[in-house]
N, C-alpha and C positions, 0 to 999 in steps of 0.2 A: 504494501499499500505506500503510498506518496502522494502528497500535494503540490500543487504549481506554485508561482510567486506570487500569486492573486490570493489562495488560500482553498482553491477547489481541490476536493479528491480526484486525481488520476487515474488510479487503479484499483479496485477493489473485487479484484474476482475472486475464484472460488480458493486461493490458497488459506490452509487452515493455519492459523499459531495457536502456539502453546498457551498462551495466556492472551489471548483477542481482547481482552477490555483494556487492559494495559497497555497494549499496541494501538489502539484505537483512543485511547483516550491521550496517549503521548501526540500521537499524528492532529489531533483536533489542535492542541495548542500550539502544534507546530505550523501550519493551518492558520490559526488565529494569528498568531505571530507574522506570519509572511499576509496577511490582510490587512493589517494594521501598518504594517512597513509601507502598503502600498496608500496608505493614509498619510503616510508622512509625520507620522507620530513620535514623539519623542522616543530615545531607546529605555529610557528613565522609567518614562508612561508605561512601555510596553511592559516591562520586566514586573515592575510592581504589579501589573494587572496580571499577569502570568502568576505571580507566586500567589494574589489573592484566591486565582481561581482554583488553584491547587490546597490551598488552604481550605475552602468550601469543601473540598471532593472527602479530605482525608478525614475532616469535622463527621462529615454524615455518612462517612464509608459506601459510597451511593456513587456509581458513576453519570454521567448527564444525561444518561437514555434514563435514568430511573429519577431523578433530582423532581422535588413536585413544591409548589408555593410554603408548604408546610416545612420544609427543610431550609425553607429562608428566614420563615419566621422565629423559628429555634437557633438558628445558627445568628441572626443579627439581634435576638432579643439577649441571649449570652455575652453578645459583645456590648450589648448598652447596660444589661442590669450586674455583670459578674464583673466582667473587665475595664468600664463606665467607661468607652471608647467617646471620642466627643463627636458630637452631630455630623459635623462637616465630615471624619472619618467614616462614620455611617454611611453616609451619601454619597460619596466618592466610589464605596465598597460596592454600594446596590448599584450605583450606575457601572460599575466594571462589571458585576456578572449578567447584570442585562443585557450589557453589550454581546457577552460571551455565548448568552441563552440565543441572542438574535441571530449572530453570526451562524451557530448550530442548525436553526429551525429553520433557515434559510435553504429553500429547493437549489437555490443557486452554485451551494456548494458541494451538495452531494452526501452531507453527513446522515442525510432523513434515508438515503438506500443503503448505507453502509450500515447503520442502526437495524434496519429492518431485516437485511440479509444474517446478520452473525445473531443480533439479539432477541430479534423478533416485535421488537419497538425501536420508537424516534425519540429524540430529543425535541423539548419544547419551552417556550419561556414559560418562566415559574416566577420573573418581578413585574410587577403590575403596579399600576398605582395606587391599589387599597393596600399595600402588605410593601410597599417600599417610601423611606421619606421625600420629600418632597423640597425641592427649591425654592422658595419661596421668597426671598429678600436676597440685598445685595450682597451682604456684610455678615457671616458666619462665622467672624473669629471671636474666640474667646472673647469675655467682659473682662477680662483678668487683662487684656494686653492693653498698652496706653504708651505715650511717648513718655520721656523725660519729661521732668520740670528744666526752668534753667538752673536753679541749682542742684540739682540731682544729676544734671550734663557736666556741669564743671566740675563738680566730686567725682565723679566716673574718670571725665580725663585728666585729671591731679591723680586719681588711684594708679593709672595706667602710665602715667611718666613718672611716680614711685619707685614702681616696679622694676622701671628700667635704670634707677639712679640705685637701687637696693642689689641688684645683681651685678651690677657692673664695681659697684664699692667690693663686693666679696671677690672680684677677680675670676667670675667666671663666664664662661661666652655665652650663656643664656639671654645676656643682655640685648643682643641683637633680634633673634625673633619675637623679642618684648617691646621691645622697640618699633619693628615693624608692624605689631600688632596695634600699639597703641596710635601709630601713623595710620592704620586702615580704619582704625572706627572713626578716628575726628575726620577723617575723607569719606567714611559713606554717609555723617551727620553732613559735613559740609558741602559736599552733594547730593543728597537724600538720593543714596544709591540702596538697593537690596542687595544682599548678600553677596550671592551670584556676579551681580552684577560689579563688585567692586574687585573681587577676589582674579576676576577675569581682565582691570584693568594693564593698560603698558605703558610706558614711559613716553610714547608718541599720539598718546589718545590725549594731552593736553596741546590746546593751541592760544593763541592770541584774539582778543575781541578788539576790534579794530573802534569799537563805540566803548570799550574801558580798559584804556591802555596804561591804567594803575597798576592791573593784575599782571602786566607781562607776560611772559609766554604760557602764565595758566588762566587765561582770562575765559577760555570755556573747555570743558573737558565732552569727548564724544565716544559716549556709552555703546559698547559695539555687542554687549549680552544681556539688552535688556528683555524682558517678559515676554518672552513670543506668544501667540496667536496661537489656538487649536490647529496643528499642521504646517504651521508656519516658522522660518527660522525667528532665533531671537532678534528682536524687535530694535533697532536703532536709534538713536536720540543723539541731541547734543542738551548739556547743560551749562548755563552759563554761572560763573563764578558772582557769591554775591558776598561773601564775608571779606572782608582784605587779610584777616590772618590766616585764612586757610593756604595761601600760595608760601605763605614762611613756612609750614608745616611739611609740604610738599618738596619744596626747595632745600630744606633743613635735611630729610630723608634721603634724598637724591643726591648730596655731596657726602653724608656723612654715614651712610648706614647702606644704600642699595649696592654699591659699589662692593662691598664687604661680603655679600650675601650671591650676587650672579654677573656677569657679562650680558645677560643677556636681557630682552624687551620687559620682560615682567614687571610690574611695580612690585609685587608684593608676593616674591618667592619662597617657596619651602626653603630648609637647609640643604634639602635630597635637587633643587633646581626646578622642583615641579611647581604649582601653582600649591598655596597654603589649604590646608583641608577644611572643610566646613568643622567637622569637629574639635580641632584644636582649638578652633576660634570659638566656638560656641564654650569649652572646656574653658578658655581663661576669661569669656567676657561672664560665665556664670559665676566664677570665682571674685571677680570683682563685685559685683553686684553684691554677691555674700560677704564679701569683705564690710562693703557699704552698707549692710543690713537695707539693702532698698528689698521693694516689692519683688515677688514672684513672677509678677504679670509684665515686667521686660524682658525684651529677648532683644537680639540683633537687629531684629528689626525696627525696633524701637526706635531706633537712629533715625530712622526714614520717619516714621512718624512724626517723631521730632522737627528734622526738616520743615517739613511740609505745617505744621502745626504754628511753629515760631515764626515761621515767614508770614503766615495769615494773621498770626497776632500782631505784628509787627505794621500792619498796614499794605502789606503788600499783596498788589489784584490780583485777584482770585484766578485768570484766566493765565495770568503769569505761572504761577504754582502751580496750576492742573500740567502746563505744558513742563515745566520743569523736573517735574514726576513724571512725565510720560503717558499720563491717565488719558483715556479714550473719551472719558468722559467726566461732565464735573461733580456729580455724586458720588465717581469714586474718590477724589480729593475730599470730600465734604468728610466722608467717612474716617476720615484719618483725625478728624480736627474738633474741635469742640466749638468750633463756628460753624455755622449753618449754610446752606446756600449763600445766592448774593441777592436774592429778591427777599429772603428773611431780614438780613441783615440791614437791607434798605429801607424795609417797614418798620421796624425795629427801630431806625432811625430816625426816620422821619415822624414815628410816633414820639419819641423821647425828644426831639425838637420842637415838636408842636407843642407836646406837656409843658414844657421852659417857656415859651414865647405867649403862651396862653397863662403862665403864672406871673410873670412879669408882667403882664397887660393887665392881670386885676391889681398889681402892686403900682401900676400907676394911676390907676381909677382911684 
Protein backbone atom coordinates (compact mmCIF):
# COMPACT_ATOMS: atom_id res chain seq x y z
CA UNK A 1 0.00 0.00 0.00
CA UNK A 2 1.23 3.48 -0.83
CA UNK A 3 0.00 7.07 -1.02
CA UNK A 4 0.86 9.81 -3.48
CA UNK A 5 2.14 13.34 -2.81
CA UNK A 6 -1.43 14.61 -2.33
CA UNK A 7 -2.36 11.92 0.20
CA UNK A 8 -4.43 9.66 -2.12
CA UNK A 9 -4.21 5.87 -1.88
CA UNK A 10 -2.36 4.42 -4.85
CA UNK A 11 -2.48 0.70 -4.18
CA UNK A 12 -4.79 -1.32 -1.96
CA UNK A 13 -4.73 -4.61 -3.81
CA UNK A 14 -5.20 -8.13 -2.40
CA UNK A 15 -1.94 -8.08 -0.41
CA UNK A 16 -2.52 -9.23 3.16
CA UNK A 17 -0.46 -7.83 6.05
CA UNK A 18 0.41 -9.53 9.32
CA UNK A 19 -0.95 -6.49 11.21
CA UNK A 20 -3.09 -4.62 8.68
CA UNK A 21 -4.48 -2.21 11.31
CA UNK A 22 -1.06 -0.80 12.15
CA UNK A 23 -0.03 -0.70 8.50
CA UNK A 24 -3.16 1.15 7.37
CA UNK A 25 -3.02 3.64 10.26
CA UNK A 26 0.64 4.41 9.52
CA UNK A 27 -0.18 5.01 5.86
CA UNK A 28 -3.13 7.20 6.85
CA UNK A 29 -0.79 9.45 8.80
CA UNK A 30 1.67 9.51 5.89
CA UNK A 31 -1.08 10.40 3.44
CA UNK A 32 -2.43 13.13 5.72
CA UNK A 33 1.04 14.55 6.07
CA UNK A 34 1.39 14.71 2.29
CA UNK A 35 -2.01 16.36 1.97
CA UNK A 36 -1.04 19.02 4.50
CA UNK A 37 2.31 19.60 2.81
CA UNK A 38 0.47 20.20 -0.45
CA UNK A 39 -1.51 22.89 1.39
CA UNK A 40 1.79 24.57 2.31
CA UNK A 41 1.28 24.20 6.06
CA UNK A 42 4.28 24.62 8.35
CA UNK A 43 6.25 21.51 9.31
CA UNK A 44 5.78 22.27 12.99
CA UNK A 45 2.02 22.47 12.56
CA UNK A 46 1.91 19.15 10.73
CA UNK A 47 4.06 17.39 13.30
CA UNK A 48 2.01 18.65 16.25
CA UNK A 49 -1.19 17.52 14.53
CA UNK A 50 0.25 14.05 13.90
CA UNK A 51 1.22 13.75 17.57
CA UNK A 52 -2.32 14.67 18.61
CA UNK A 53 -3.91 12.05 16.32
CA UNK A 54 -1.48 9.37 17.53
CA UNK A 55 -2.21 10.34 21.12
CA UNK A 56 -5.96 10.11 20.48
CA UNK A 57 -5.58 6.66 18.92
CA UNK A 58 -3.52 5.39 21.84
CA UNK A 59 -5.97 6.84 24.35
CA UNK A 60 -9.05 5.29 22.74
CA UNK A 61 -7.22 2.06 21.86
CA UNK A 62 -9.23 2.09 18.65
CA UNK A 63 -8.30 2.76 15.05
CA UNK A 64 -9.91 5.60 13.06
CA UNK A 65 -12.47 3.37 11.31
CA UNK A 66 -13.89 2.54 14.74
CA UNK A 67 -13.88 6.05 16.23
CA UNK A 68 -17.18 7.50 17.47
CA UNK A 69 -18.28 10.85 18.96
CA UNK A 70 -18.24 9.14 22.37
CA UNK A 71 -14.48 8.74 22.06
CA UNK A 72 -14.20 12.48 21.42
CA UNK A 73 -16.29 13.27 24.50
CA UNK A 74 -14.23 11.00 26.73
CA UNK A 75 -10.82 12.14 25.45
CA UNK A 76 -11.43 15.89 25.65
CA UNK A 77 -13.48 15.63 28.83
CA UNK A 78 -10.43 14.04 30.45
CA UNK A 79 -8.15 16.78 29.12
CA UNK A 80 -10.36 19.45 30.65
CA UNK A 81 -11.33 17.86 33.97
CA UNK A 82 -8.17 15.92 34.85
CA UNK A 83 -5.30 17.58 33.00
CA UNK A 84 -6.87 21.08 33.07
CA UNK A 85 -5.85 21.87 29.49
CA UNK A 86 -6.43 25.45 28.37
CA UNK A 87 -9.54 26.21 26.32
CA UNK A 88 -7.48 27.34 23.34
CA UNK A 89 -5.50 24.08 23.52
CA UNK A 90 -8.68 22.01 23.49
CA UNK A 91 -10.01 23.91 20.51
CA UNK A 92 -6.80 23.53 18.49
CA UNK A 93 -6.68 19.79 19.27
CA UNK A 94 -10.27 19.35 18.17
CA UNK A 95 -9.61 21.27 14.96
CA UNK A 96 -6.71 18.92 14.17
CA UNK A 97 -8.77 15.81 14.85
CA UNK A 98 -11.66 17.17 12.77
CA UNK A 99 -9.27 17.82 9.86
CA UNK A 100 -7.86 14.28 10.07
CA UNK A 101 -11.32 12.71 10.06
CA UNK A 102 -12.39 14.92 7.16
CA UNK A 103 -9.36 13.70 5.21
CA UNK A 104 -10.13 10.04 5.92
CA UNK A 105 -13.86 10.33 5.22
CA UNK A 106 -13.40 12.03 1.86
CA UNK A 107 -13.85 9.52 -1.00
CA UNK A 108 -11.28 11.53 -2.96
CA UNK A 109 -8.46 9.90 -0.98
CA UNK A 110 -9.66 6.29 -1.09
CA UNK A 111 -9.52 5.35 2.58
CA UNK A 112 -13.19 4.38 2.66
CA UNK A 113 -12.49 1.63 0.08
CA UNK A 114 -9.35 0.47 1.86
CA UNK A 115 -11.13 0.12 5.21
CA UNK A 116 -14.17 -1.57 3.69
CA UNK A 117 -11.90 -4.12 2.03
CA UNK A 118 -9.76 -4.89 5.07
CA UNK A 119 -12.05 -4.22 8.04
CA UNK A 120 -15.62 -4.22 6.75
CA UNK A 121 -16.24 -0.63 7.85
CA UNK A 122 -14.97 2.87 7.06
CA UNK A 123 -13.89 6.04 8.93
CA UNK A 124 -16.41 8.83 9.51
CA UNK A 125 -16.33 12.35 10.92
CA UNK A 126 -16.61 12.26 14.73
CA UNK A 127 -16.09 15.97 15.50
CA UNK A 128 -19.17 18.15 15.13
CA UNK A 129 -20.33 21.57 16.30
CA UNK A 130 -22.31 19.96 19.11
CA UNK A 131 -19.36 18.06 20.67
CA UNK A 132 -16.45 20.46 20.10
CA UNK A 133 -15.50 23.91 21.29
CA UNK A 134 -16.46 26.90 19.17
CA UNK A 135 -14.09 29.78 18.36
CA UNK A 136 -16.44 32.55 19.48
CA UNK A 137 -14.08 35.47 20.12
CA UNK A 138 -10.87 36.90 18.77
CA UNK A 139 -8.82 36.83 21.98
CA UNK A 140 -8.52 33.51 23.80
CA UNK A 141 -5.35 33.99 25.78
CA UNK A 142 -5.35 33.48 29.52
CA UNK A 143 -6.57 36.52 31.48
CA UNK A 144 -3.37 36.21 33.52
CA UNK A 145 -1.33 37.33 30.52
CA UNK A 146 -0.58 41.03 30.68
CA UNK A 147 2.04 43.67 29.84
CA UNK A 148 4.70 44.92 32.23
CA UNK A 149 4.14 48.14 34.03
CA UNK A 150 6.82 50.77 33.46
CA UNK A 151 8.29 50.08 36.90
CA UNK A 152 8.28 46.31 36.43
CA UNK A 153 9.91 46.63 33.04
CA UNK A 154 12.73 48.78 34.42
CA UNK A 155 13.27 46.34 37.30
CA UNK A 156 13.38 43.43 34.84
CA UNK A 157 15.98 45.10 32.62
CA UNK A 158 18.04 46.07 35.68
CA UNK A 159 17.94 42.45 36.86
CA UNK A 160 19.18 41.28 33.45
CA UNK A 161 22.05 43.79 33.53
CA UNK A 162 22.95 42.84 37.10
CA UNK A 163 23.23 39.19 36.07
CA UNK A 164 25.82 40.10 33.43
CA UNK A 165 27.87 42.07 35.98
CA UNK A 166 27.58 39.29 38.59
CA UNK A 167 28.85 36.55 36.29
CA UNK A 168 31.63 38.76 34.88
CA UNK A 169 32.82 39.66 38.39
CA UNK A 170 33.23 35.94 39.13
CA UNK A 171 35.41 35.52 36.07
CA UNK A 172 33.06 33.06 34.41
CA UNK A 173 32.46 32.89 30.67
CA UNK A 174 28.69 32.74 31.11
CA UNK A 175 28.55 36.53 31.12
CA UNK A 176 28.37 36.58 27.32
CA UNK A 177 25.13 34.55 26.95
CA UNK A 178 23.66 36.58 29.82
CA UNK A 179 24.61 39.79 28.00
CA UNK A 180 23.12 38.46 24.75
CA UNK A 181 19.82 37.62 26.44
CA UNK A 182 19.67 40.98 28.22
CA UNK A 183 20.03 42.74 24.88
CA UNK A 184 17.53 40.37 23.22
CA UNK A 185 14.86 41.14 25.83
CA UNK A 186 15.39 44.87 25.37
CA UNK A 187 15.25 44.60 21.58
CA UNK A 188 12.02 42.58 21.81
CA UNK A 189 10.49 45.44 23.79
CA UNK A 190 12.01 48.34 21.84
CA UNK A 191 10.63 47.10 18.51
CA UNK A 192 7.61 45.13 19.78
CA UNK A 193 8.80 41.75 18.51
CA UNK A 194 7.52 38.25 19.01
CA UNK A 195 9.94 35.67 20.38
CA UNK A 196 10.54 33.97 17.04
CA UNK A 197 10.93 37.32 15.29
CA UNK A 198 13.67 38.51 17.61
CA UNK A 199 15.49 35.16 17.52
CA UNK A 200 15.82 35.34 13.72
CA UNK A 201 17.15 38.88 13.55
CA UNK A 202 20.40 39.49 11.68
CA UNK A 203 22.80 42.40 11.79
CA UNK A 204 21.80 43.40 8.25
CA UNK A 205 18.15 43.87 9.26
CA UNK A 206 18.78 47.38 10.61
CA UNK A 207 18.77 50.37 8.32
CA UNK A 208 18.52 54.15 8.23
CA UNK A 209 15.27 56.09 8.38
CA UNK A 210 15.69 59.27 6.31
CA UNK A 211 12.92 60.90 8.31
CA UNK A 212 14.55 60.14 11.66
CA UNK A 213 18.27 60.67 11.16
CA UNK A 214 18.90 60.91 14.89
CA UNK A 215 18.72 57.10 15.08
CA UNK A 216 21.61 56.70 12.63
CA UNK A 217 21.87 53.27 11.03
CA UNK A 218 19.31 51.83 13.43
CA UNK A 219 16.32 53.90 12.35
CA UNK A 220 14.27 51.04 10.93
CA UNK A 221 14.22 47.29 11.53
CA UNK A 222 13.22 44.81 8.84
CA UNK A 223 11.39 41.87 10.42
CA UNK A 224 11.64 38.90 8.07
CA UNK A 225 10.14 36.15 10.21
CA UNK A 226 6.80 37.67 11.20
CA UNK A 227 3.84 35.52 12.15
CA UNK A 228 2.66 33.67 9.04
CA UNK A 229 -0.90 33.31 7.83
CA UNK A 230 -2.14 29.78 7.13
CA UNK A 231 -0.19 28.19 4.30
CA UNK A 232 1.87 31.33 3.72
CA UNK A 233 5.55 32.12 4.29
CA UNK A 234 6.60 34.32 7.23
CA UNK A 235 5.14 37.80 6.95
CA UNK A 236 7.66 40.61 6.50
CA UNK A 237 7.26 44.11 7.93
CA UNK A 238 9.36 47.13 8.79
CA UNK A 239 9.32 48.60 12.30
CA UNK A 240 10.41 52.18 12.83
CA UNK A 241 12.61 52.97 15.82
CA UNK A 242 10.81 55.10 18.42
CA UNK A 243 13.00 54.96 21.56
CA UNK A 244 16.24 56.97 21.48
CA UNK A 245 17.95 54.66 23.99
CA UNK A 246 17.34 51.53 21.91
CA UNK A 247 20.03 52.34 19.34
CA UNK A 248 22.71 52.51 22.01
CA UNK A 249 21.81 49.02 23.22
CA UNK A 250 22.20 47.45 19.79
CA UNK A 251 25.38 49.40 18.95
CA UNK A 252 27.00 48.39 22.26
CA UNK A 253 26.12 44.70 21.71
CA UNK A 254 27.55 44.72 18.18
CA UNK A 255 30.77 46.27 19.44
CA UNK A 256 31.37 44.50 22.75
CA UNK A 257 29.41 41.24 22.66
CA UNK A 258 28.50 39.99 19.21
CA UNK A 259 32.10 39.69 17.86
CA UNK A 260 32.99 37.35 20.74
CA UNK A 261 30.19 34.91 19.87
CA UNK A 262 30.22 34.68 16.08
CA UNK A 263 31.44 36.22 12.86
CA UNK A 264 28.14 35.36 11.18
CA UNK A 265 25.14 37.59 10.51
CA UNK A 266 22.81 36.29 13.25
CA UNK A 267 22.25 39.00 15.84
CA UNK A 268 21.66 36.62 18.76
CA UNK A 269 23.53 33.34 18.17
CA UNK A 270 24.01 30.57 20.69
CA UNK A 271 27.42 29.48 21.93
CA UNK A 272 27.36 26.76 19.22
CA UNK A 273 26.69 29.24 16.44
CA UNK A 274 23.03 28.33 15.98
CA UNK A 275 20.04 30.49 16.86
CA UNK A 276 19.48 30.91 20.58
CA UNK A 277 16.85 28.40 21.67
CA UNK A 278 13.38 29.31 22.88
CA UNK A 279 13.79 27.01 25.88
CA UNK A 280 16.94 28.81 27.05
CA UNK A 281 15.26 32.20 26.71
CA UNK A 282 12.20 31.02 28.62
CA UNK A 283 14.31 29.65 31.46
CA UNK A 284 16.27 32.88 31.90
CA UNK A 285 13.17 35.06 31.56
CA UNK A 286 11.23 33.04 34.13
CA UNK A 287 14.16 33.06 36.57
CA UNK A 288 14.43 36.84 36.44
CA UNK A 289 10.69 37.19 37.00
CA UNK A 290 10.84 34.81 39.96
CA UNK A 291 13.80 36.68 41.45
CA UNK A 292 11.75 39.90 41.27
CA UNK A 293 8.60 38.18 42.59
CA UNK A 294 6.66 39.30 39.52
CA UNK A 295 3.27 37.77 38.81
CA UNK A 296 3.20 34.47 36.86
CA UNK A 297 1.10 36.10 34.12
CA UNK A 298 4.23 37.60 32.54
CA UNK A 299 5.99 35.81 29.68
CA UNK A 300 8.35 36.84 26.89
CA UNK A 301 5.38 37.92 24.79
CA UNK A 302 4.61 40.43 27.57
CA UNK A 303 7.51 42.50 26.21
CA UNK A 304 5.55 42.91 22.96
CA UNK A 305 2.34 43.59 24.89
CA UNK A 306 4.19 46.25 26.86
CA UNK A 307 5.53 47.93 23.72
CA UNK A 308 2.04 48.22 22.20
CA UNK A 309 0.40 49.32 25.44
CA UNK A 310 3.06 51.89 26.31
CA UNK A 311 2.94 53.45 22.82
CA UNK A 312 -0.83 53.80 23.02
CA UNK A 313 -0.66 55.21 26.53
CA UNK A 314 1.96 57.75 25.44
CA UNK A 315 -0.47 59.12 22.84
CA UNK A 316 0.86 57.46 19.68
CA UNK A 317 -1.64 57.22 16.84
CA UNK A 318 -3.49 53.89 16.98
CA UNK A 319 -2.98 53.20 13.26
CA UNK A 320 0.77 53.80 13.60
CA UNK A 321 0.93 51.32 16.48
CA UNK A 322 -1.09 48.80 14.47
CA UNK A 323 1.37 48.99 11.58
CA UNK A 324 4.36 48.78 13.92
CA UNK A 325 2.96 45.60 15.46
CA UNK A 326 2.12 44.11 12.06
CA UNK A 327 -1.55 43.54 12.88
CA UNK A 328 -4.04 43.13 10.05
CA UNK A 329 -6.88 44.60 12.10
CA UNK A 330 -7.11 47.35 14.70
CA UNK A 331 -9.18 45.04 16.91
CA UNK A 332 -6.12 42.80 17.30
CA UNK A 333 -4.02 45.71 18.53
CA UNK A 334 -6.77 46.65 20.96
CA UNK A 335 -6.56 43.19 22.57
CA UNK A 336 -3.02 44.00 23.76
CA UNK A 337 -3.94 47.20 25.52
CA UNK A 338 -6.12 48.62 28.24
CA UNK A 339 -7.02 51.34 25.77
CA UNK A 340 -10.01 50.57 23.58
CA UNK A 341 -10.67 51.26 19.92
CA UNK A 342 -10.25 54.76 18.55
CA UNK A 343 -13.97 55.48 18.35
CA UNK A 344 -14.48 54.64 22.02
CA UNK A 345 -11.53 56.77 23.09
CA UNK A 346 -12.78 59.74 21.06
CA UNK A 347 -16.29 59.29 22.41
CA UNK A 348 -15.01 59.31 25.97
CA UNK A 349 -12.86 62.38 25.29
CA UNK A 350 -15.79 64.30 23.85
CA UNK A 351 -17.97 63.36 26.80
CA UNK A 352 -15.34 64.45 29.32
CA UNK A 353 -14.67 67.72 27.50
CA UNK A 354 -18.41 68.42 27.32
CA UNK A 355 -18.77 67.80 31.05
CA UNK A 356 -15.92 70.18 31.84
CA UNK A 357 -17.33 72.88 29.59
CA UNK A 358 -20.78 72.51 31.14
CA UNK A 359 -19.31 72.77 34.62
CA UNK A 360 -17.32 75.88 33.73
CA UNK A 361 -20.38 77.44 32.12
CA UNK A 362 -22.41 76.89 35.26
CA UNK A 363 -19.74 78.57 37.34
CA UNK A 364 -19.82 81.64 35.09
CA UNK A 365 -23.58 81.95 35.51
